[in-house]
N, C-alpha and C positions, 0 to 999 in steps of 0.2 A: 540629566535624565537618561536612564537606560532603557533600551528596547527589550532586554532580556531579563525576565523576572519569573519567579515561581509564585503564582497566585492560586492558592487552594480553591478550586471551584466549589467545593462543598461548603466552605465557610466565607469565602471572599477575602480571606486574610493573605496579605503579601508576606511570604516567608523568607524570600531572599531576592536580591537584585544583583545583576552582573553587568559591568560596563561593556559596551560594544568595543570592537577592536579599533585601535588607532590605525592610521595609514601605515605607520611603521610596523605595527603588528602584522598587518596584511602582507606587506612586502616580505617580512621575515618568514611568514608561513609559506608563501609561494616559493621563496628561495629554498627553504628547507625541503619542501616536497620535490622541487626540481632537482636539488642535489641528491636526494635519496633515489630518485629515478635514474639519474645518470651514474650513480654509484651502486647502491644496493641492488637495483633491478638487474644490473649487468653481472654482478658477482654472485648473487644467490641462485640456488637451484630451485626448481619447482618443488622438490622434496623438502627443502629447507623452508620454503614459504608455507607449504602444507603443514609442516610440524608447528610453525608459529600459529597458524590458524587453529590447530587443535588445542593449543594452549589458551587461545582466546575463547574457544568454546568451553573449555574446562573452567575458566575464570567466570564465565556467565553462570555456570552451575554452582560454583563455590560461593558466589556472591548473590545468589538468587534472591534471598530475602531482602537484602539491602537494595538491589536494583529494582525489585518489584515495588517496594515502598516508595521509592523515588517517584515513579510515574503515577502512583495513586495520588501523591500530593500534587504533581505537576498538572495532570489532566483528568483526574477523577476516575480513572479506570478501576473497576472493582478488583479487589485484591487477588481473587482466584484467577481472574483473566490476566492480571499483570504478571502473576507467576507463570502462567501458561505462555505468555508472550516471551518472557525471558528464556524459557525452555525451547521455544521454537527458534529464537535467534541463535541459540547454541546449536540446535540441530542443523540449521542452515549453514552456519559457519563450518561445522564438522563435515557436512555433505560435500562441500567443495574441497576440503582437505582430502577426503576419501576418494574423490574422483579426479585427482590431479593428473593421473596418467592419461585418462580418456580426454581430459580437457586440453592438455598440452601436446598430445601425440600428433605427429605429422600425418597429413592426409595424402596418400599417394594418388597420383592422377595417371590415367591412361593417355598416352601420347602417340602420335603417328610417327614421329621421327625416332632417331636413336637416343639412347640415354634415359634419363629419369626426370620426373617432375613431382614435386610435393608442394603442398601448402603447409606452411609453418606458422603458428600463432606467435605473435610478438606483442609486447605491450605498446600502448600509444604514448603514455607519459603521465602527466599530472591531470587528474580529474577533479571536478567540483561536484559534490553531491548536495542538493538542496532538499532537505527532508522535512516531513510534516510531523504534527504533534500526535496524531491518532494512534500510531504504533511506534513509539520512540526507539525501541531496540530492533524490532523485526524489519522495519523499513531500511534501517541502516545496514543490517546484516546482509540483506539480499543484494544491496549495492556494493558494499565494501568487500565482502569476503571473496567473490569471484575475481574482482579486479586486483586485489592485493595478491591473490594466487597467480594472476597473469604477470605481475610485476609492475602494474600501474601504481601510482601513489595517490593518496586521497586527501583532498581538502573538504571538510564537512561543515556546511552551514545548516545547523539544526533550526527547528522552529523556535521563535523567541520565548515561548513558554516552557521549553524543555532544556534549559541550560545545564541542569545538574545531571540529567541522564546523558547529555551530550559529552560532558566532561568525563563521566564514568566510562563511556565507551573508549575514549582516547586513552584513559588510564589503563584499561585492559589491554589494548594493543601494545602500549609501552611495557607493561608488566609481563607480557608474553614474550618480550625480547625483540620486537621489531625496532629497528633503528629510528632515530629522530627523523621526522619528515615523511615516513611511510604513511602514517595516519595522523592528520592534524585537524583538531577542532578549532574553528574560528567563529567568534561571535560577530558575524558580518551584518551590516545594514544591507538593505536591498541595493542601494547605490554602490556600495563596495562590491557586492556580488556581481553586479554588471561589469565593474572594472576587472574583477578576477576572470570572468569569462573572456573578456577582450584581451587579457594578457597573453602574449605569444607563447609563454611557457605552459599555458593550460590548454589541453588538447580536447576536452569534452566536458559535458555537464549532463547530469542526470537529475530530473525533478520528479518528485512525487508531491502532488498537491492539487490545488484548484485549477479550473480552466484558466482563470485570470493569471495566476502565477505561471502556469505552463506557457501561455501565450507570451507573457512578458519575457521570460527566459529564452524561449525559442526565437523571439525576434532579435535579441542581443546575440545569441549563438549563430543565427543565420547571417547576421550582418558581419560577423567575424569568422564565418566559414568553420564553425566548430561542430563536431559531432554532438547530437543531443538525443537523449531518451526521455520520454514523457510518460508518466503514469498518473492520470488525472482522474476526474470524477466518474461516477457511474450511477445509473438508475436501473439496476438489474431486474429483469422480469423473472417471476416465479410462476410458471405455467402449469396448471392442473388440468389434465385432459381426461384421465380416468384413474381409479384407484380401487383397491379392495379393502383399504383401511383408511378412512378419512381422518380418524383421530391421529394416526401416525403421521400423516401428511401435514396436518395442522401443527402438530408438535414441531416438525421440522421447519415449517413456515415461521413460527414464532422464534425459534432459535436463529434462523437465518436473518430475521429482521432485528433482533435485539442484541446480537453479537456486538461487543465493544460499545454498548449503550447506543446502538444504531449508527455509530460513527465509523463505518467501514465503507470504503469505496465500492467493494464488490459484494456488499450485503444485498439480499433480496429486498426490493423496495416497492415494486409494483406486482401485485398478486392478480394474476389473470386466470379466471376460473370459468370453465364452460357451464352452461345453464344448469345442467343436471345437478351440479354440486354447489352452485353459487350460494344459495340461501343458507344451507347448512354450514358451508365454509365460513361465511361471514359471522354467523353466530358463534361457532367454535373458536374462530381466530380472535374475535373480540374478547371472548372469555379468557383465552390464553394470554393475550397482550395485557389485559387489565390485571391478571393475577401476578404479573412480574413485580417483585418486591422492589420498591424505590427507597433508597436510604444511604446510610453511611457506607462509602466504598470500602472501608476496612472491615465491615461486618460480614460474617460468613454467608448469611442468607441473602445478601443484596445482589440483585440482578441488574438493576439500573441505579448506578450512582449518578452524580451530576453530569451534565454535559461538560465539555472541556472548559467552558467559560460562561459567564453570564451573557456575554454578547452572542455566543453560539446558540444559547437557549432562546434569546430574544429573536434571533433571525429565524429560527425554526418556528417559533410561535407566530411570527409575522406571516410566514408562508401559509401556515394552517388557517389563520384568521382570514387572510386574503382569499384562499380557496373557498372558505365558507361563505364569504361575501359574494363570491361568484356563483354559488349554488351547490357546493359540496356539502355532504352531511358527515358530522362527527358521530360515529357509532359508539365510541368509548374513548375516554381520555380528553386530551386537548386543553388541559389547564396547567399552565406553567407555575412553578413555585420556585422563584429565584432561578438558579441554574439547573434545577431538577425539572424533568419532563417525564410524564408517565407514558406507558405504552398506549398508543393512540391508533385508531383505525378510521380511515376516511372512505366513503363511497360516493358515487355520483360525480366523480371527476370526469369531465368531457374534454374533447380535443380543443374546444374553444377557450379553455381555462389555462392560465399561465402555468399552474402546477403540473399540467400534463407533460410538459417538456422540461421540468426542473428536477433537480436532485434534492431529496430530503435527507439531511445529514443529522439523523437523530431517530428516536424510537417511534416513528410514524410510518404505518403501512397503508397503501392505497389499494383497494380491491376493485377490480374491473370485471364486468360480466362479458363473456365471449360466447358467441353462438356456436362456433365449431373450431376446428383446428386452424383453418385459414384465418378466421377472425382473430384467434389468439395470437398467431404469428404477426398479423398486421399490427395489433396493439403493441406487441413486444418490440417490434422494429420501429414504432412511432415515436422515437426519442432521438435526440442528437448524440446520445451516449452509446457505447458498445463495448463494455468491459466484460462482465460475466453474465450468466443466465442459468436458470434451473428449470428442468422439464420433469414433470411427474406423469407417468403413464404406465399402464400395464401392457401396452402393445409395443414390442421391441422394434418392429418395423416403423411404427409411428415415431418413436424416440429418435431413431436414426434420421428419419426424414425431416423432423422438426429441427434437430440439431444442425443439419445442413442449411436450413433456411434462416436460422437466427443470425442477425448481424451483430456478432460479439466475438471477443477474443477467447472466451472460455464458455463451455457448456457443461453443466453437471446434470446427469440424468439419475433421478430417484435418490438423490442425496444432497446434503448441504455441508458446509464447514469442512470440506474435504481437501483443503490446500495441503500440499506437501513440499518439502524442500526440493524434491526432484521434478516437480511439475511446473511448466512455464506459466508465468503470470503476466497478463497484459491485455490491451484492448485495441479497438479500432474506433473510427469516427472521432468524436471529441473526447473520447477516453484516453487518447494518447497514441504513442508510437513506441515500438521496441518491446522487448520481453525481459523479465527478470525471473530468477529462480531456474532450477534445472540446468541442463547443459546449455540450453539456449541463452540463459542469463549470463554465461561466460563468453558469448559471442558478440556482445554489443560494442564494447570498447577494446577492440583488438585489431592489430594489423595482420590480416590474413595474407601472409607474404608468400608469393610464388618463388620457388627455387628450382630452376631448370639446369640440369647438368648434362653435358655432352657425353657421348659414349667414350 
């Protein structure tokens, strides 16, 4: 029996299965990555690695249709969103190639004695990436591209439901001319992944996924004194304090909740609205959420394809029904159809309810009433997560003030869906540690080596 398979969530049909790696496969993968680090990383230049990444980006664009169709089948992403993800993965990969000089440049230091001192960036070695199913290309690009540019080599354990996209990424790195071992896809079991982390040839691990997965990996990494970066869950607040155009704000709220069928760590999930706008917001937000077309992810007008799996839809439905049993109200939606789930709005969630501190991974938004700015910030921070956040106000001073008070790694003011390759991504609290994307994303797995030279 295999752990890696493609099960089309729209139909429930198993399209393909892939065997997990044998212990011999795992040893071969680690050995190849270690050999590439000790050879290729020492002989290649930053410019050569950047040129290879440009070719990887180009291959993403050339194979866009094929790559997008793969993830529609694997995890139900609507086709237009799948195409957009392939484009973004190409942009991220190209970003690091374009910024090779800034990333690898020495940093001169001012010293009191004679001579000079610089900090020079050097690779750490073999890294393991444990990647999720919700963005099969984008998540990998933001981990792999900066680290390959630095000269680290990559072992990649993708989500068990993404075996075909995982193989496609490895193929692009090979077709771009990178030597064997620079990027290796391995269909690991969780137990094998723990063994890989413990292997002395492996120097670090990056995880994007659930709190449970992050905690398990971090425990193994800590026990073996390995560098770890964690990008975990989020329950991002969307705070409305004032507006001149409520319809425009609601449109952004709907977009922020339904992106990737609601299965995005940094999607807006809790909508915190001051009294003045609350009733009108709930009415308009419910109308916008219910208008989202549910259907075949390959259809052009589909906004909400299936959730990634039947199990994911069942988990979401259980959370909603439990909240209702505890006193929450379903304004619209809330009825599961297989793996499909409609745009849903809940109100009446209180601090005593379990859902108040949970993440909803699907197209369900919870609206909270706030009396004023202080109350809105209190609600926003009343969660164990701290990934992203969104603030809407016409008062620039208030925007800055609230941004400073929010406990999150990212704050977006008067806009949503504004991620870019050059902007750092990451959170605090139970949303993880470390940063990806931007120049900060190239600072996680690097030896910042001091070189002091006498006069």
